[in-house]
C-alpha positions as CSV (number, residue, x, y, z in Angstrom):
1,M,54.8,74.1,96.6
2,S,56.3,73.1,99.9
3,Y,59.7,71.7,100.0
4,C,60.9,69.1,102.3
5,L,63.7,70.0,104.6
6,N,65.1,66.3,105.0
7,P,68.3,66.3,102.9
8,S,68.0,62.6,102.3
9,C,64.4,63.0,100.8
10,S,64.2,61.5,97.2
11,K,61.2,63.7,96.1
12,P,61.0,66.9,98.4
13,Q,58.3,68.4,96.3
14,N,54.9,68.7,98.1
15,P,51.5,70.4,97.7
16,N,51.2,74.1,99.0
17,N,49.4,73.3,102.2
18,A,50.8,69.8,103.1
19,K,51.9,69.3,106.9
20,F,53.9,66.3,106.3
21,C,56.2,65.1,103.2
22,S,54.6,62.4,101.0
23,T,57.8,60.9,100.4
24,C,59.6,60.5,103.6
25,G,56.9,61.7,106.3
26,S,59.1,64.5,107.7
27,R,57.3,67.6,109.1
28,L,57.2,70.4,106.5
29,L,56.7,73.4,108.8
30,L,59.8,74.3,110.8
31,G,58.8,75.0,114.3
32,D,55.2,75.0,113.1
33,R,56.0,78.3,111.3
34,Y,58.5,78.2,108.5
35,R,57.5,76.6,105.2
36,A,60.2,75.9,102.8
37,L,59.4,76.8,99.0
38,R,62.4,75.8,97.1
39,L,66.2,75.0,97.5
40,M,68.2,78.0,96.8
41,S,71.5,76.7,97.0
42,Q,73.8,73.5,98.5
43,G,77.3,72.7,99.1
44,G,79.6,71.4,101.6
45,I,78.8,74.1,103.9
46,G,75.0,73.1,103.9
47,H,71.6,73.8,102.3
48,T,69.7,77.2,102.0
49,F,66.0,77.3,101.1
50,L,63.7,80.0,100.4
51,A,60.6,79.9,102.7
52,V,57.7,81.8,104.4
53,D,56.7,82.6,107.3
54,E,53.1,81.4,108.0
55,Q,52.4,83.1,111.2
56,Q,52.7,86.3,109.9
57,A,49.4,87.7,107.9
58,N,51.6,89.0,105.0
59,K,53.6,85.7,105.0
60,P,56.9,87.5,104.3
61,W,59.8,85.6,102.6
62,C,62.7,84.4,104.8
63,V,65.7,82.2,104.4
64,I,66.1,78.7,106.1
65,K,69.9,77.6,106.5
66,Q,70.8,74.2,107.3
67,F,74.3,73.3,108.7
68,P,75.4,69.6,108.7
69,L,77.3,68.6,111.8
70,H,79.7,66.6,109.9
71,N,81.0,69.7,108.1
72,Q,81.8,71.6,111.2
73,G,84.9,69.6,112.3
74,A,83.0,68.6,115.6
75,H,83.8,65.0,117.2
76,N,80.4,64.5,118.6
77,T,77.0,65.9,118.2
78,Q,76.9,67.3,121.8
79,Q,80.0,69.5,121.1
80,A,78.8,70.5,117.5
81,T,75.5,71.6,119.2
82,E,77.3,73.7,121.8
83,S,79.3,75.3,119.1
84,F,76.3,76.1,116.9
85,R,74.4,77.6,119.8
86,Q,77.1,79.8,120.5
87,E,77.2,80.8,116.7
88,A,73.6,81.5,116.6
89,V,74.1,84.1,119.3
90,R,76.6,85.6,117.2
91,L,74.3,85.8,114.1
92,Q,71.8,87.2,116.4
93,E,74.1,90.2,117.2
94,L,75.2,90.6,113.6
95,G,71.4,90.7,112.6
96,Q,71.1,94.0,114.6
97,H,72.8,95.8,111.8
98,P,70.2,96.8,109.0
99,Q,72.8,95.7,106.4
100,I,73.1,92.2,107.5
101,P,70.0,89.7,107.2
102,Q,68.0,89.7,110.6
103,F,68.1,86.8,112.7
104,L,64.6,85.2,113.0
105,A,65.3,81.8,114.7
106,Y,67.6,78.7,115.8
107,F,66.5,75.2,115.8
108,E,68.8,72.6,117.6
109,P,68.6,69.0,116.3
110,N,65.1,67.9,117.1
111,S,62.8,65.8,115.4
112,Q,59.7,67.4,117.1
113,V,60.4,70.5,114.9
114,G,60.9,68.8,111.8
115,L,64.7,68.1,111.9
116,S,66.8,65.3,112.8
117,A,70.6,66.2,113.4
118,I,70.7,69.4,111.5
119,P,71.3,72.7,113.3
120,T,68.8,75.3,111.3
121,V,69.1,79.1,111.1
122,V,66.2,81.3,109.9
123,Q,66.7,84.7,108.7
124,T,65.1,87.6,106.7
125,Y,65.1,87.3,103.0
126,V,66.8,90.2,101.2
127,E,65.0,91.0,97.9
128,G,67.3,92.4,95.5
129,Q,70.0,92.0,92.9
130,S,73.4,91.0,93.8
131,L,76.3,93.0,92.7
132,A,77.4,90.1,90.2
133,E,73.9,90.3,88.8
134,Q,74.2,93.8,88.4
135,L,77.4,94.0,86.8
136,E,76.1,91.2,84.1
137,A,73.1,93.3,83.4
138,K,74.6,96.9,83.4
139,G,78.0,96.5,82.8
140,T,81.3,97.7,84.6
141,F,81.0,100.1,87.4
142,S,82.4,103.5,87.7
143,E,84.8,105.2,90.3
144,T,81.8,106.8,91.9
145,Q,79.7,103.6,92.3
146,I,82.7,101.7,93.7
147,R,83.1,104.6,96.5
148,Q,79.6,104.0,97.1
149,V,80.0,100.3,97.6
150,L,83.0,100.9,100.0
151,T,81.4,103.6,102.0
152,Q,78.3,101.1,102.4
153,L,80.0,97.9,103.1
154,L,83.2,99.1,105.2
155,P,81.1,100.3,108.2
156,V,79.5,96.9,108.1
157,L,82.6,95.2,108.0
158,H,83.9,97.3,111.0
159,F,80.6,96.1,112.7
160,V,81.2,92.7,112.1
161,H,84.8,92.6,113.1
162,S,84.1,94.4,116.2
163,R,82.0,91.4,117.2
164,K,85.0,89.1,116.4
165,V,83.6,87.8,113.5
166,I,85.2,87.1,109.9
167,H,82.9,86.8,107.1
168,R,85.1,84.8,105.0
169,D,83.2,84.7,101.6
170,I,82.8,88.3,100.6
171,N,82.2,88.5,96.8
172,P,79.7,90.1,94.5
173,Y,77.3,87.5,94.8
174,N,77.0,87.9,98.5
175,I,76.4,91.6,98.5
176,I,72.7,92.4,97.6
177,C,71.4,95.7,96.6
178,R,68.1,95.8,98.6
179,V,65.1,97.1,96.6
180,S,62.8,97.6,99.3
181,L,62.5,97.6,103.2
182,R,58.7,96.4,103.2
183,N,59.7,92.6,104.2
184,W,61.8,93.8,107.3
185,V,60.5,92.1,110.3
186,S,60.3,94.4,113.2
187,S,62.1,93.5,116.6
188,E,58.6,93.1,118.3
189,D,57.9,90.4,115.5
190,N,60.6,88.3,116.7
191,E,59.3,87.7,120.3
192,G,58.7,84.0,120.8
193,I,60.0,83.1,117.4
194,S,63.0,81.3,118.4
195,A,63.5,77.7,119.8
196,F,66.7,79.1,121.4
197,S,65.9,82.6,123.0
198,P,68.9,83.7,125.2
199,K,67.2,86.7,126.4
200,K,63.4,86.3,127.9
201,P,60.8,87.1,127.3
202,G,61.6,88.8,123.9
203,F,64.3,88.2,121.5
204,W,65.7,91.8,121.8
205,S,66.4,93.5,124.9
206,S,66.0,97.2,125.0
207,E,69.7,97.8,124.5
208,D,69.5,95.7,121.5
209,N,66.6,97.9,120.1
210,E,68.4,101.2,120.9
211,E,71.6,99.9,119.0
212,R,69.5,98.7,116.3
213,S,67.7,102.0,115.8
214,A,71.3,103.6,115.6
215,F,71.8,101.6,112.4
216,S,68.3,101.9,110.8
217,P,67.7,104.1,107.9
218,K,65.5,107.0,108.5
219,K,63.2,106.3,105.9
220,P,61.9,102.8,104.7
221,G,62.0,102.1,100.8
222,L,65.4,103.6,100.3
223,E,68.0,101.1,98.7
224,Q,71.0,99.9,100.4
225,L,73.6,97.3,99.9
226,V,73.3,94.2,102.3
227,L,76.2,91.6,103.2
228,V,74.5,88.2,103.2
229,D,75.6,84.5,103.7
230,F,77.6,84.3,107.1
231,S,77.5,80.6,106.7
232,T,81.1,80.4,106.4
233,A,81.7,83.1,108.9
234,K,84.6,82.5,111.5
235,F,83.8,83.4,115.2
236,T,87.3,84.4,116.4
237,S,89.1,84.4,119.6
238,K,92.7,85.6,120.4
239,T,94.1,82.0,120.3
240,A,91.7,81.1,117.3
241,L,93.5,83.9,115.2
242,A,96.5,81.8,115.4
243,K,95.2,78.4,114.5
244,T,95.2,76.9,111.1
245,G,91.5,76.2,110.3
246,T,89.1,75.0,107.5
247,V,89.6,76.6,104.1
248,V,86.4,78.3,103.1
249,G,85.2,80.8,100.8
250,S,85.3,81.6,97.2
251,A,89.1,81.1,96.1
252,A,89.3,83.8,93.7
253,Y,88.4,86.4,96.1
254,A,90.2,85.0,99.2
255,A,93.6,86.1,100.6
256,Q,96.4,83.8,100.7
257,E,96.4,83.4,104.3
258,Q,92.6,82.4,104.2
259,L,93.4,79.8,101.6
260,M,96.0,78.5,104.1
261,G,93.0,78.1,106.6
262,K,94.0,81.3,108.9
263,A,91.6,83.9,107.8
264,I,92.0,87.2,109.9
265,P,89.7,90.4,109.6
266,S,92.0,91.9,107.1
267,S,91.2,89.0,104.9
268,D,87.8,90.4,104.4
269,L,89.2,93.7,103.2
270,Y,91.2,91.8,100.8
271,S,88.2,90.0,99.5
272,L,86.3,93.3,99.2
273,G,89.2,94.8,97.3
274,V,89.0,92.0,94.8
275,T,85.3,92.3,94.7
276,C,85.8,96.0,93.8
277,I,88.3,95.3,91.1
278,H,86.1,92.7,89.2
279,L,83.3,95.3,89.2
280,L,85.4,97.9,87.6
281,T,86.7,95.4,84.9
282,Y,84.2,92.6,84.3
283,F,87.3,90.4,84.5
284,H,87.6,87.3,86.6
285,P,89.9,87.9,89.5
286,F,92.3,85.2,88.1
287,D,92.9,87.0,84.9
288,L,93.5,90.1,87.0
289,F,96.5,88.9,88.4
290,N,100.0,88.2,86.9
291,N,101.2,84.9,88.4
292,L,104.6,85.1,86.6
293,E,105.4,88.6,88.4
294,G,103.2,88.1,91.4
295,V,101.4,91.4,90.8
296,W,97.8,92.6,90.1
297,V,97.4,94.1,86.6
298,W,93.9,95.0,87.0
299,Q,94.4,98.7,86.0
300,D,95.2,97.5,82.4
301,Y,91.9,96.2,82.2
302,L,89.7,99.2,83.4
303,T,86.8,100.5,81.3
304,Q,86.3,103.9,83.0
305,P,89.1,106.2,84.5
306,V,89.9,105.6,88.1
307,S,91.8,108.2,90.3
308,D,95.1,107.7,91.5
309,E,93.6,107.9,95.0
310,L,91.2,105.2,94.7
311,C,93.7,102.9,92.9
312,H,96.1,103.3,95.7
313,I,93.4,102.4,98.2
314,L,92.4,99.2,96.4
315,N,96.0,98.1,95.8
316,K,96.5,98.4,99.5
317,M,93.6,96.5,100.1
318,L,95.0,93.8,97.5
319,A,98.5,93.5,99.3
320,S,99.5,90.0,99.5
321,A,101.5,90.7,102.6
322,V,99.0,91.1,105.5
323,K,101.5,93.7,107.1
324,Q,101.2,95.9,104.0
325,R,97.4,95.7,103.9
326,Y,94.8,97.7,105.5
327,Q,94.3,96.2,109.1
328,S,91.0,97.7,109.8
329,A,87.8,99.1,107.8
330,M,88.2,102.4,109.5
331,E,91.6,102.8,108.0
332,I,90.1,102.5,104.5
333,L,87.3,105.0,105.2
334,Q,89.7,107.4,106.5
335,D,91.7,107.3,103.3
336,L,88.4,107.4,101.2
337,D,87.8,110.6,103.3
338,P,90.5,112.1,105.0
339,A,88.2,115.3,105.9
340,G,86.0,113.0,107.8
341,N,82.9,113.8,105.9
342,L,81.8,110.1,105.7
343,A,79.5,108.9,108.3
344,T,80.7,106.0,110.6
345,F,79.2,102.9,111.3
346,A,77.6,104.3,114.4
347,Q,75.7,106.8,112.7
348,P,75.2,105.8,109.0
349,S,74.0,108.3,106.5
350,P,71.0,107.2,104.5
351,P,71.5,104.8,101.9
352,V,72.7,106.2,98.5
353,G,70.6,105.8,95.6
354,K,70.5,102.8,93.3
355,I,73.9,101.6,91.9
356,T,73.2,101.6,88.2
357,P,76.5,101.1,86.7
358,N,75.5,102.6,83.1
359,S,73.3,105.3,84.4
360,I,76.0,107.6,83.3
361,I,76.4,107.5,79.3
362,P,79.6,108.6,78.0
363,A,80.0,110.0,74.6
364,W,82.6,111.5,72.1
365,R,81.5,114.8,70.2
366,C,83.3,116.0,67.3
367,I,84.3,119.8,68.4
368,S,86.3,121.0,65.5
369,T,87.1,120.0,61.8
370,I,90.5,121.2,60.7
371,T,90.8,121.6,56.7
372,N,94.2,123.2,56.5
373,H,96.5,120.3,55.3
374,L,96.4,119.6,51.4
375,S,96.9,115.8,51.7
376,S,96.3,112.9,53.9
377,I,96.9,113.2,57.7
378,N,99.5,110.4,58.6
379,S,100.6,110.9,62.0
380,L,99.1,112.9,65.1
381,V,100.7,113.5,68.7
382,F,99.5,115.5,71.6
383,T,102.0,117.4,73.8
384,P,102.5,116.1,77.2
385,D,100.5,119.2,78.7
386,G,97.6,118.4,76.2
387,K,97.6,121.9,75.0
388,T,99.0,121.5,71.7
389,L,98.4,118.7,68.9
390,V,101.0,118.0,66.4
391,S,100.3,116.8,62.8
392,G,102.4,115.2,60.1
393,S,100.9,115.1,56.5
394,A,101.3,113.6,53.0
395,D,101.7,117.6,52.0
396,K,105.4,117.4,53.4
397,T,104.5,119.5,56.4
398,I,104.2,119.4,60.0
399,K,101.7,121.7,61.6
400,L,100.9,122.7,65.3
401,W,97.6,123.5,66.8
402,N,96.5,125.3,69.9
403,L,93.8,123.7,72.0
404,T,94.1,126.2,74.8
405,G,91.4,129.0,73.5
406,A,87.4,128.4,73.7
407,P,86.5,125.1,74.6
408,E,85.4,124.1,71.1
409,K,88.0,126.0,69.1
410,V,91.3,124.7,67.7
411,T,93.6,127.2,66.0
412,W,96.7,127.0,63.8
413,R,99.9,128.1,65.5
414,C,102.8,127.3,62.8
415,T,104.1,125.1,60.2
416,F,107.3,123.2,59.9
417,S,108.4,122.5,56.2
418,G,111.9,120.9,55.2
419,H,111.0,117.4,54.0
420,L,111.2,116.7,50.4
421,S,108.4,114.1,50.6
422,L,105.2,113.0,52.3
423,I,105.7,112.8,56.2
424,D,104.5,109.3,57.6
425,T,105.3,109.6,61.4
426,V,105.9,112.4,64.2
427,A,106.9,111.8,67.7
428,L,107.5,114.1,70.9
429,S,110.2,113.9,73.4
430,P,108.8,113.2,76.9
431,D,109.4,116.8,77.9
432,G,107.5,118.1,75.0
433,C,110.4,120.2,73.9
434,F,111.5,118.4,70.5
435,L,109.9,116.8,67.8
436,A,111.0,113.9,65.4
437,S,109.5,113.4,62.1
438,G,110.2,110.6,59.5
439,S,109.6,111.0,55.7
440,W,109.5,109.1,52.4
441,D,112.7,111.3,51.6
442,H,114.5,108.8,53.8
443,T,115.2,111.2,56.5
444,I,114.4,111.7,60.0
445,K,114.3,115.5,61.2
446,I,114.7,116.6,64.7
447,W,113.1,120.0,65.7
448,H,112.9,122.5,68.5
449,L,109.0,122.6,69.1
450,A,108.9,126.1,70.4
451,T,110.9,128.0,67.6
452,G,110.7,125.5,64.8
453,K,114.3,125.3,64.3
454,L,115.7,122.2,62.7
455,I,118.0,120.5,65.1
456,H,119.5,117.4,63.4
457,A,118.7,115.6,60.0
458,L,119.5,111.9,60.3
459,T,120.1,110.1,57.0
460,E,121.3,106.6,57.7
461,H,118.3,104.8,56.4
462,S,118.2,104.0,52.7
463,G,114.3,103.8,52.6
464,W,111.3,105.5,53.5
465,I,110.7,106.0,57.4
466,K,107.6,104.7,58.5
467,S,107.7,104.9,62.3
468,V,109.8,106.9,65.1
469,V,109.5,106.5,68.9
470,I,111.5,108.1,71.5
471,S,112.2,106.5,74.9
472,Q,110.6,108.0,78.2
473,D,114.0,109.0,79.5
474,G,114.3,110.9,76.5
475,K,117.8,109.3,75.6
476,T,116.9,107.1,72.7
477,L,115.2,107.4,69.3
478,V,114.2,104.5,67.4
479,S,113.1,104.4,63.7
480,G,111.8,101.8,61.4
481,S,112.1,102.0,57.5
482,A,111.1,100.4,54.2
483,D,115.0,99.1,54.2
484,K,113.7,96.5,56.6
485,T,116.0,97.7,59.2
486,I,115.3,99.4,62.9
487,K,118.0,101.9,63.8
488,V,118.4,102.8,67.5
489,W,119.8,106.4,67.9
490,D,121.6,107.9,70.5
491,W,119.4,111.4,71.2
492,E,122.1,113.4,72.6
493,S,124.7,112.8,69.7
494,A,122.4,112.0,67.0
495,S,124.4,109.0,66.2
496,V,123.3,105.4,65.3
497,R,123.7,103.2,68.4
498,A,122.6,100.0,66.7
499,T,121.0,98.4,63.4
500,L,118.6,95.8,64.3
501,K,117.6,93.2,61.6
502,G,114.8,90.7,61.8
503,H,112.1,91.9,59.4
504,T,112.0,90.3,55.8
505,N,110.1,93.2,54.6
506,A,109.3,97.1,55.4
507,V,109.2,98.0,59.2
508,Q,105.6,99.7,59.4
509,A,105.4,100.0,63.3
510,L,107.2,100.7,66.3
511,A,106.5,100.8,70.2
512,I,108.9,101.2,73.0
513,S,108.1,100.0,76.6
514,L,107.8,102.4,79.6
515,T,111.2,101.3,80.7
516,G,112.9,101.7,77.3
517,Q,114.3,98.2,77.5
518,I,111.7,96.4,75.4
519,L,110.8,97.6,71.8
520,A,108.2,96.0,69.5
521,S,108.3,96.3,65.9
522,G,105.8,95.2,63.2
523,G,106.2,94.6,59.5
524,A,104.9,94.3,56.0
525,D,106.2,90.7,56.6
526,H,103.0,90.2,59.0
527,Q,105.0,89.6,62.2
528,I,106.0,91.3,65.4
529,N,109.4,91.2,67.0
530,I,109.9,91.8,70.8
531,W,113.5,93.1,71.1
532,D,115.8,93.4,74.0
533,L,117.3,96.7,73.4
534,S,120.3,96.4,75.7
535,S,121.5,93.4,73.7
536,G,119.8,94.1,70.3
537,K,118.2,90.5,70.2
538,V,114.8,89.4,69.4
539,K,113.4,87.8,72.5
540,A,110.1,86.6,70.9
541,T,108.4,86.7,67.5
542,L,104.5,87.1,67.7
543,L,102.8,85.4,64.8
544,G,99.2,85.5,64.2
545,H,98.4,88.5,61.8
546,T,97.6,87.4,58.2
547,D,98.6,91.0,56.4
548,T,100.9,94.1,57.3
549,V,101.2,95.1,60.7
550,N,100.5,98.9,60.7
551,T,100.5,100.1,64.2
552,L,101.5,99.2,67.6
553,T,101.5,100.6,71.2
554,F,102.0,99.3,74.7
555,S,99.7,99.2,77.7
556,P,100.5,101.9,80.3
557,S,102.2,99.0,82.4
558,S,104.0,97.8,79.3
559,R,103.1,94.4,80.1
560,I,100.6,93.9,77.0
561,I,101.5,95.0,73.5
562,I,98.2,96.0,71.1
563,S,98.6,95.6,67.3
564,G,96.7,96.6,64.5
565,S,96.8,95.1,60.9
566,A,95.8,95.3,57.4
567,D,93.8,92.0,57.9
568,Q,91.2,94.2,59.8
569,T,91.9,93.0,63.2
570,I,93.4,94.3,66.5
571,K,95.2,91.5,68.6
572,I,96.3,91.8,72.5
573,W,99.5,90.1,73.3
574,N,101.1,89.1,76.8
575,V,104.6,90.7,76.4
576,S,106.4,88.2,79.0
577,N,105.1,85.1,77.2
578,G,103.9,86.3,73.7
579,N,100.6,84.7,74.1
580,L,97.7,86.1,72.3
581,L,95.4,87.2,74.8
582,N,92.3,88.4,72.5
583,T,91.5,89.3,68.8
584,I,89.5,92.1,68.5
585,N,87.0,92.0,65.2
586,G,84.9,95.0,64.2
587,H,86.5,96.8,61.3
588,S,85.7,96.2,57.7
589,A,88.9,97.3,56.4
590,A,92.7,97.7,57.3
591,V,93.4,99.0,61.2
592,N,96.0,101.8,60.3
593,A,96.3,103.5,63.7
594,I,95.6,102.5,67.6
595,A,96.2,104.5,70.7
596,I,95.5,103.7,74.4
597,N,95.0,106.4,77.2
598,A,97.2,106.8,80.1
599,Q,94.7,104.7,82.4
600,G,94.8,101.9,80.0
601,N,91.1,101.3,79.9
602,T,90.3,103.0,76.5
603,L,91.6,101.8,73.2
604,I,91.2,104.0,69.8
605,S,91.5,102.4,66.5
606,G,91.3,104.3,62.9
607,S,90.5,102.2,60.0
608,A,90.5,102.5,56.2
609,D,86.7,101.9,56.8
610,Q,86.5,105.4,57.6
611,T,85.6,104.9,61.2
612,I,87.2,105.3,64.6
613,K,86.4,102.8,67.2
614,I,86.5,103.0,71.1
615,W,87.2,99.6,72.8
616,H,87.7,98.5,76.2
617,P,91.0,96.5,75.7
618,G,90.7,93.9,78.1
619,S,87.5,92.7,77.2
620,G,87.2,93.8,73.6
621,Q,84.1,95.4,74.0
622,L,83.2,98.1,71.6
623,L,82.0,101.1,73.2
624,H,81.6,103.6,70.7
625,T,82.0,103.9,66.7
626,L,82.8,107.7,65.3
627,S,82.1,107.9,61.7
628,K,82.5,111.6,60.5
629,H,85.3,111.0,58.3
630,T,84.7,110.7,54.4
631,A,88.0,108.5,53.7
632,G,90.1,106.1,55.5
633,V,91.2,107.0,59.0
634,T,95.2,107.2,59.0
635,A,96.2,108.6,62.4
636,V,94.4,108.9,66.0
637,A,95.8,110.1,69.2
638,I,94.4,110.7,72.6
639,S,95.3,113.5,74.9
640,P,97.1,112.7,78.2
641,A,94.0,113.6,80.2
642,G,92.2,111.3,78.2
643,A,89.4,113.8,77.4
644,T,90.4,114.9,74.0
645,L,90.8,112.6,70.8
646,A,92.3,113.5,67.5
647,S,91.8,111.6,64.3
648,G,93.4,112.2,60.8
649,A,92.2,110.9,57.5
650,Q,92.7,110.6,53.9
651,D,89.9,113.2,53.3
652,K,92.7,115.7,54.3
653,T,90.9,116.7,57.5
654,I,91.9,116.5,61.3
655,K,88.8,115.7,63.7
656,V,89.1,116.8,67.3
657,W,86.8,115.2,69.5
658,R,85.8,115.5,73.2
659,F,84.6,113.3,75.7
660,Y,81.1,114.3,77.3
661,V,79.2,112.7,80.0
662,G,75.4,112.7,80.1
663,S,72.2,110.8,80.8
């Protein structure tokens, strides 16, 4: 099919070999060479068509882009035409880079070539998938893949910015993973193509070809990322940078100064940073920014671990204040590779292999089953160094387990005895030196972990103790009881600082924020209370569960609270406003325990349905189901490093799981 390039044509579809449009009479071959096949996109910035070059034997695909003059801000056609002529020269220069579509031709408004008053550019077609399409098809990207994206695209942006061009529309849809180089058009093929050729007789000078060869991959057929769609590009000068211009680009990926019409080179770096966090989380950029606090919260939505180094780089790319942001692509490359092992834009390394976000498949493997307890395991916690696991059981004992021997061997270290009834909860001080345990004997006991010595026995509650938590500064212990109260204890003196009353039934679950200022409590009354510990007052009550709230945990940033309930659901809440963000369904019985890793991207849940489920907390996506237990799972814990998981159940066993990566 041939497609008419006249934007006013009411029926642009025509037969394959037609020379003139059967509806409006317009020429169908642009410059007697390029035939449009279909409309790819249209908008305020212009129209884009898929086309073929009919003068070449293999008829390679290409792209025709039209730029209506009325969208360019020019007051007359002559000025607009001159402006586009200059921009065509810049696009020609940019096309020298192999990771930018090659510029083939520019046509000024001229009815003799099939146009009326529409400047038109022809570029090579880049065959492949956009990163947005890969994200949709394959899932979230890993740190390795994000580093590949950065190391491939930052040299391209350095090249673009060195030509005093700002792309202004970097997003996952405009980054294509090229599947083949077979459709590349050589510089020799360009001779005589363009209706506007600044350099005669050929399109490229010898200097152009030398520079282009410096960028070209050594072997054809290798995949690489290509930056496309320069239709919104800003061609800058020193004075232009200070002027307010047209707001263009995808708003979700655009920096604040660009939204105000003042795009600068670092605006592109910002957009690339937003693209990366979208690829890491799958979430829309608007969902990754907390407007109330004015901060990015993308790390709360990660699906895979990301190093502190890369987090720092991305956060600096995302800085709202221009002065706090990276000023050049080379600065980012330097931080990505301080040793200087990465190739620069002048001598790029061959393109890396295909980005396949799920080419690495993670899995949890049970490495040990512990059978030393005589009854249900109700609580588990790892020491801060990850070398010891502590378990509390309905057999009235606390046991310590060493994880530092052989990779797949867990050994018993010691047993703490002293409680007169079943133990429901254990918690460790942040330094790992002390242990708190709560029991149905109505007491909380404080132990010295290294010696097993009992330091304190706290007896103020009049009901069994379901939950104890310790603040990150180690100064506060909080306990929840069947007596419907919460007690706040001074750790140093072991005395009650406050008694909080707000539940109408047993307090089943507690979680304390990173700062130690906010407490969340869940009860058999089906509600969650958010407390201000400094005042002892309820800030908010979260309603939504239809049965007992069994377990609570904060995200690492403490901006999100996660709850598990006997109603078989997990709920994700916004702490600042109490809004319910998501309800995760998947368990077929009560959710008894949850834990989240230090990166905030892996949520573990244990249920009476005898399974452990691994989730992405942001999307609610189920990643894995572990089903080795033969009775309800009552406790889960994840090590500080995130590579070891422990689960306890009513089958009287503890299972230790390790995270492995394989193909």
